[in-house]
C-alpha positions as CSV (number, residue, x, y, z in Angstrom):
1,M,75.1,-74.2,101.6
2,L,74.8,-70.5,102.4
3,Q,75.6,-67.7,100.1
4,I,76.3,-64.4,101.9
5,K,76.1,-61.3,99.8
6,T,79.2,-59.3,100.6
7,P,81.5,-56.9,98.8
8,T,84.1,-59.7,98.3
9,R,84.2,-63.5,98.2
10,I,87.0,-66.0,98.2
11,L,87.2,-68.8,95.6
12,E,89.4,-71.8,96.0
13,N,90.4,-73.3,92.6
14,W,92.5,-76.5,92.5
15,S,93.2,-79.5,90.4
16,L,91.4,-82.6,91.7
17,Y,94.5,-84.8,91.6
18,G,97.2,-82.2,91.6
19,S,98.7,-80.1,94.4
20,K,98.2,-76.9,92.5
21,K,95.9,-74.7,94.5
22,E,95.0,-71.1,94.2
23,T,93.0,-68.9,96.5
24,V,91.8,-65.7,95.0
25,Y,89.6,-62.9,96.3
26,H,86.9,-61.7,93.8
27,D,84.0,-59.3,93.9
28,D,80.6,-60.8,93.8
29,Q,80.1,-60.2,90.0
30,K,83.4,-61.9,89.1
31,A,82.8,-64.8,91.5
32,D,79.4,-65.5,90.1
33,K,80.8,-65.4,86.5
34,L,83.5,-67.9,87.4
35,L,81.0,-70.3,89.0
36,E,78.8,-70.0,85.9
37,T,81.6,-70.9,83.5
38,C,82.9,-73.6,85.8
39,Y,80.9,-76.4,84.0
40,A,82.2,-75.3,80.6
41,Q,85.8,-75.7,81.9
42,W,84.9,-79.2,83.1
43,K,83.6,-80.2,79.6
44,N,86.8,-78.8,78.1
45,G,88.9,-81.3,80.1
46,F,89.8,-79.2,83.1
47,I,89.2,-80.7,86.6
48,V,88.3,-77.7,88.7
49,K,86.6,-77.5,92.0
50,M,85.3,-74.2,93.2
51,R,83.9,-73.4,96.7
52,A,82.2,-70.1,97.4
53,D,83.4,-69.3,100.9
54,V,82.9,-66.1,102.7
55,F,85.4,-63.3,103.3
56,I,83.4,-61.6,106.0
57,T,82.9,-57.9,105.3
58,N,79.7,-56.6,106.7
59,P,77.3,-59.2,105.3
60,T,73.9,-57.8,104.4
61,V,71.8,-60.7,103.1
62,I,72.0,-64.4,103.8
63,I,70.1,-66.7,101.4
64,P,70.2,-70.5,101.0
65,V,71.6,-71.7,97.7
66,E,72.4,-75.1,96.1
67,K,75.9,-76.4,95.6
68,P,77.4,-75.5,92.2
69,T,76.6,-78.1,89.5
70,L,80.3,-78.8,88.9
71,Q,81.0,-79.5,92.6
72,T,78.1,-82.0,92.7
73,T,79.3,-83.6,89.5
74,I,82.8,-84.1,91.0
75,E,81.6,-85.5,94.3
76,T,79.3,-88.0,92.5
77,A,81.8,-89.1,89.8
78,S,82.6,-92.8,89.6
79,P,86.2,-94.1,90.1
80,K,86.4,-94.8,86.3
81,E,85.4,-91.2,85.4
82,R,88.0,-89.8,87.9
83,R,90.8,-92.0,86.4
84,A,89.9,-90.9,82.9
85,A,90.0,-87.2,83.9
86,E,93.3,-87.7,85.7
87,D,94.8,-89.4,82.5
88,E,93.5,-86.5,80.4
89,N,95.2,-83.9,82.7
90,K,98.5,-85.8,82.5
91,S,98.4,-85.8,78.7
92,K,97.7,-82.1,78.7
93,D,100.7,-81.6,81.0
94,L,102.9,-83.5,78.6
95,A,101.6,-81.6,75.5
96,V,102.3,-78.3,77.2
97,A,105.8,-79.4,78.2
98,E,106.6,-80.2,74.6
99,R,105.4,-76.8,73.5
100,L,107.5,-75.1,76.2
101,R,110.6,-76.9,75.2
102,S,110.3,-75.5,71.6
103,I,110.3,-71.9,73.0
104,N,113.6,-69.9,72.9
105,L,113.2,-67.6,75.9
106,R,116.2,-65.3,75.0
107,I,114.6,-64.5,71.6
108,E,111.3,-64.0,73.2
109,M,112.9,-61.6,75.7
110,E,114.6,-59.5,73.0
111,S,111.3,-59.3,71.1
112,W,109.4,-58.3,74.2
113,L,111.9,-55.7,75.4
114,G,111.8,-54.1,71.9
115,T,108.1,-53.3,72.5
116,R,108.9,-51.3,75.7
117,K,108.8,-47.6,75.0
118,S,111.0,-46.5,77.8
119,E,114.8,-47.1,77.3
120,A,115.3,-47.0,81.1
121,T,112.8,-49.8,81.6
122,Q,114.4,-51.8,78.8
123,K,117.8,-51.6,80.5
124,T,116.4,-52.4,84.0
125,Y,114.4,-55.4,82.9
126,Y,117.3,-56.7,80.7
127,A,119.7,-56.6,83.6
128,G,117.1,-58.4,85.9
129,I,116.4,-61.2,83.3
130,K,120.1,-61.7,82.7
131,K,120.5,-62.7,86.4
132,F,117.7,-65.3,85.9
133,F,119.5,-66.7,82.8
134,K,122.7,-66.9,84.8
135,Y,121.0,-68.8,87.6
136,C,119.5,-71.3,85.1
137,E,122.8,-71.8,83.4
138,T,124.6,-72.4,86.7
139,H,122.0,-75.0,87.8
140,G,121.4,-76.7,84.4
141,I,117.7,-75.6,84.2
142,N,115.9,-74.8,80.9
143,P,114.6,-71.2,81.7
144,V,111.2,-71.8,80.1
145,M,110.7,-75.0,82.1
146,V,111.3,-73.4,85.5
147,S,108.8,-74.4,88.2
148,P,107.3,-72.3,91.1
149,S,109.6,-74.2,93.6
150,D,112.6,-73.3,91.4
151,T,111.7,-69.6,91.6
152,R,111.7,-69.7,95.4
153,V,115.1,-71.3,95.3
154,Y,116.1,-68.5,92.8
155,V,115.1,-65.8,95.3
156,N,117.3,-67.4,98.0
157,W,120.1,-67.6,95.5
158,L,119.8,-63.9,94.8
159,K,119.9,-63.1,98.5
160,A,122.9,-65.3,99.0
161,N,124.7,-63.4,96.2
162,G,124.2,-60.1,98.1
163,E,121.3,-58.7,96.0
164,S,119.3,-56.0,97.7
165,I,115.5,-56.3,98.2
166,P,114.8,-53.5,95.6
167,S,117.0,-55.3,93.1
168,I,115.3,-58.7,93.8
169,R,111.9,-57.1,93.3
170,V,112.8,-55.6,90.0
171,T,114.3,-58.9,88.8
172,L,111.2,-60.9,89.7
173,I,108.8,-58.3,88.2
174,A,110.8,-58.4,85.0
175,C,110.7,-62.2,84.8
176,R,107.0,-62.3,85.7
177,N,106.1,-59.8,83.0
178,L,108.2,-61.7,80.4
179,F,106.6,-65.0,81.2
180,E,103.1,-63.4,81.1
181,K,103.9,-62.2,77.6
182,V,105.3,-65.6,76.4
183,W,102.3,-67.5,77.9
184,E,100.0,-65.1,76.1
185,N,101.9,-65.3,72.7
186,H,101.9,-69.1,72.8
187,E,98.4,-69.5,74.3
188,I,99.6,-71.5,77.3
189,A,96.7,-71.2,79.7
190,Y,97.1,-74.5,81.4
191,R,100.4,-73.8,83.1
192,K,100.7,-71.1,85.8
193,N,103.3,-68.4,85.5
194,P,106.0,-69.6,87.9
195,F,106.8,-66.0,88.9
196,S,103.2,-65.3,90.0
197,V,103.2,-67.6,93.0
198,K,101.9,-66.1,96.2
199,G,104.6,-64.7,98.6
200,L,107.4,-64.9,96.0
201,L,107.9,-61.1,95.7
202,P,109.6,-59.8,98.9
203,P,107.9,-56.8,100.5
204,K,109.4,-53.4,100.2
205,E,111.6,-52.5,103.1
206,R,111.8,-49.0,104.4
207,V,114.5,-48.2,107.0
208,K,112.8,-45.1,108.3
209,P,109.4,-43.3,107.8
210,L,109.0,-41.7,104.4
211,Q,109.8,-38.0,104.6
212,V,107.9,-35.7,102.3
213,P,108.1,-31.9,102.4
214,D,105.1,-30.0,103.7
215,Q,103.7,-26.8,102.2
216,A,105.9,-24.5,104.5
217,E,109.1,-26.4,103.4
218,V,108.1,-26.3,99.8
219,D,107.7,-22.5,100.0
220,K,111.1,-22.1,101.6
221,I,112.8,-24.3,99.0
222,L,111.1,-22.4,96.1
223,K,112.3,-19.1,97.7
224,Y,115.8,-20.5,98.1
225,A,115.8,-21.9,94.5
226,K,115.3,-18.4,92.9
227,K,119.1,-18.1,92.8
228,D,119.0,-20.7,90.0
229,V,116.2,-19.9,87.6
230,V,116.4,-23.3,85.9
231,V,115.9,-25.2,89.2
232,F,113.2,-22.8,90.2
233,T,111.3,-23.4,87.0
234,A,111.6,-27.2,87.3
235,L,110.5,-27.3,91.0
236,K,107.6,-24.8,90.4
237,L,106.2,-26.9,87.5
238,I,106.6,-30.1,89.4
239,V,104.8,-28.8,92.5
240,K,102.0,-27.4,90.3
241,H,101.5,-30.3,87.9
242,G,103.2,-33.3,89.4
243,F,105.6,-33.8,86.5
244,R,108.5,-36.3,86.7
245,I,111.9,-34.6,86.3
246,G,112.5,-36.7,83.2
247,A,109.3,-35.3,81.6
248,F,110.9,-32.0,80.8
249,E,113.5,-33.4,78.3
250,K,110.8,-34.3,75.8
251,M,108.3,-31.7,76.7
252,R,106.8,-29.6,73.9
253,V,104.7,-26.4,74.7
254,K,102.4,-24.9,72.1
255,G,100.4,-22.0,73.4
256,K,99.1,-23.4,76.7
257,K,99.0,-27.0,75.5
258,V,101.7,-29.3,76.9
259,V,102.7,-32.7,75.5
260,T,105.5,-34.9,76.9
261,V,106.6,-38.5,77.1
262,T,107.3,-40.1,80.5
263,K,107.7,-43.8,81.3
264,G,106.9,-44.5,77.7
265,K,103.5,-42.9,77.9
266,N,102.3,-39.7,76.2
267,L,101.0,-37.2,78.7
268,R,99.0,-34.0,78.1
269,S,98.6,-31.1,80.4
270,E,97.8,-27.4,80.2
271,F,99.8,-24.4,81.4
272,D,98.4,-21.1,82.7
273,D,99.9,-17.7,81.9
274,E,102.5,-17.9,84.7
275,D,103.6,-21.3,83.6
276,V,104.0,-20.2,80.0
277,K,106.2,-17.2,81.0
278,L,108.4,-19.5,83.1
279,W,108.8,-22.0,80.3
280,E,109.5,-19.3,77.7
281,A,112.2,-17.7,79.9
282,N,113.8,-21.1,80.7
283,P,112.8,-23.9,78.3
284,L,113.9,-27.0,80.2
285,G,113.7,-29.2,77.1
286,K,117.3,-28.2,76.2
287,Y,118.6,-30.2,79.2
288,T,118.8,-34.0,79.5
289,A,116.9,-35.6,82.3
290,K,120.2,-36.5,84.1
291,Q,121.6,-32.9,83.8
292,L,118.4,-31.5,85.2
293,D,118.1,-34.2,88.0
294,D,121.7,-33.6,89.1
295,R,121.2,-29.8,89.1
296,V,118.0,-29.8,91.1
297,N,119.2,-32.4,93.6
298,Y,122.4,-30.5,94.2
299,L,120.4,-27.4,95.1
300,L,118.2,-29.4,97.4
301,K,121.3,-30.8,99.1
302,Q,122.6,-27.2,99.6
303,A,119.2,-26.2,101.1
304,Y,119.5,-29.0,103.7
305,Q,123.1,-28.1,104.5
306,C,122.1,-24.4,105.0
307,G,119.3,-25.4,107.3
308,I,116.5,-24.4,105.0
309,T,114.9,-27.9,105.3
310,Q,115.1,-30.5,108.1
311,E,115.6,-33.3,105.7
312,Q,117.6,-33.8,102.5
313,Y,114.9,-34.3,99.9
314,S,115.2,-35.7,96.4
315,V,113.4,-34.0,93.6
316,H,111.0,-37.1,93.4
317,K,109.7,-36.3,96.9
318,F,107.9,-33.3,95.4
319,R,105.7,-35.7,93.4
320,H,104.8,-37.2,96.7
321,F,104.0,-33.8,98.0
322,V,101.6,-33.2,95.0
323,A,99.9,-36.6,95.7
324,I,99.3,-35.8,99.3
325,K,98.1,-32.3,98.5
326,I,95.5,-33.7,96.0
327,Y,94.4,-36.4,98.4
328,K,93.8,-34.0,101.2
329,E,91.8,-31.7,98.9
330,V,89.5,-34.3,97.3
331,G,90.0,-37.4,99.4
332,N,90.1,-39.6,96.2
333,I,93.1,-41.7,95.3
334,C,91.8,-42.0,91.7
335,A,92.3,-38.3,91.3
336,V,95.9,-38.7,92.5
337,S,96.5,-41.5,90.0
338,K,95.2,-39.5,87.1
339,K,97.1,-36.4,88.0
340,L,100.5,-38.2,88.4
341,G,99.9,-40.5,85.3
342,H,100.0,-43.8,87.2
343,S,98.9,-47.0,85.5
344,H,97.8,-48.6,88.7
345,I,96.2,-47.4,91.9
346,R,98.7,-49.5,93.9
347,T,101.4,-47.2,92.6
348,S,99.5,-44.1,93.9
349,E,99.1,-45.8,97.3
350,T,102.9,-45.8,97.8
351,Y,102.9,-42.0,97.3
352,L,100.6,-41.7,100.3
353,E,102.5,-43.9,102.7
354,S,103.6,-40.9,104.8
355,L,99.9,-40.3,105.6
356,K,99.8,-43.8,107.0
357,D,102.9,-43.1,109.1
358,E,101.1,-40.0,110.5
359,G,97.9,-41.9,111.1
360,H,95.9,-39.9,108.6
361,L,95.1,-42.7,106.2
């Protein structure tokens, strides 16, 4: 065998007698760790075969290595040893099935949703999971016993019932997160999350290229917004700090220190003298998120109808503007993620899609 030192490697992990197969890309450090712990998994009763293949990305060093110990052990195992391992795996499957049947997924859902800090997220996830329960009830399936093949049928059922791609994505993400929590609470490591199968989540669809205002349009909009000081204050602070429109409702300003809650997370920032004056003149905390969102979007619609802008932008597009501006200045997506308060880099990447459309990323 050859081991090629590259930034990433691919590991194939599958049950010796089952059809469950998973291919995952890991960095070298994670791949080596998995191969080292492989034998320990074998001794605990798991039949796992791992093969270190190469995901070619500018290989630098090629050195000969021996096959992993576990792979050699499996290849040289006697028929009797293989049958014993197969029987052990079957007994584990039955034991896990009995544990799953005792779980009330509706109670687990209510408990899990109660831990979500954002009320909007709670409502969205609850609506998505209710669709899953309806599907299971219609087809006579115990929700907690759903299989990966059932989830694929479920996606087709959602499409047949006229659900949009964004709605399907939210529903699947809600179910996936719920099952992850249930699996964690009940220590079910032997059974894979049925909503984590590859290719289940439909890709985001975008009818037209993402339109984000440039600096010139932002300046024109801010000038036009001065006729409504509340909208001007909101847009000015969003453009400067990348706030969500909902962040102003719970924003507290003490001196130059700013604390707010958005998407269930506490965020801290700092104002300069100009920001403090704007806030003191028009404290946006007295408006609800919906009131402020409607007011800002109404003015943006007027700006488009009056020819101030070439596109009718939503207030959220100004966060995209901030993301692009930061990326162009520092060239680091981590800086974008930190500024906008994203939990994952993947979220920040979606804010830079217009750069891809323009060929700058």
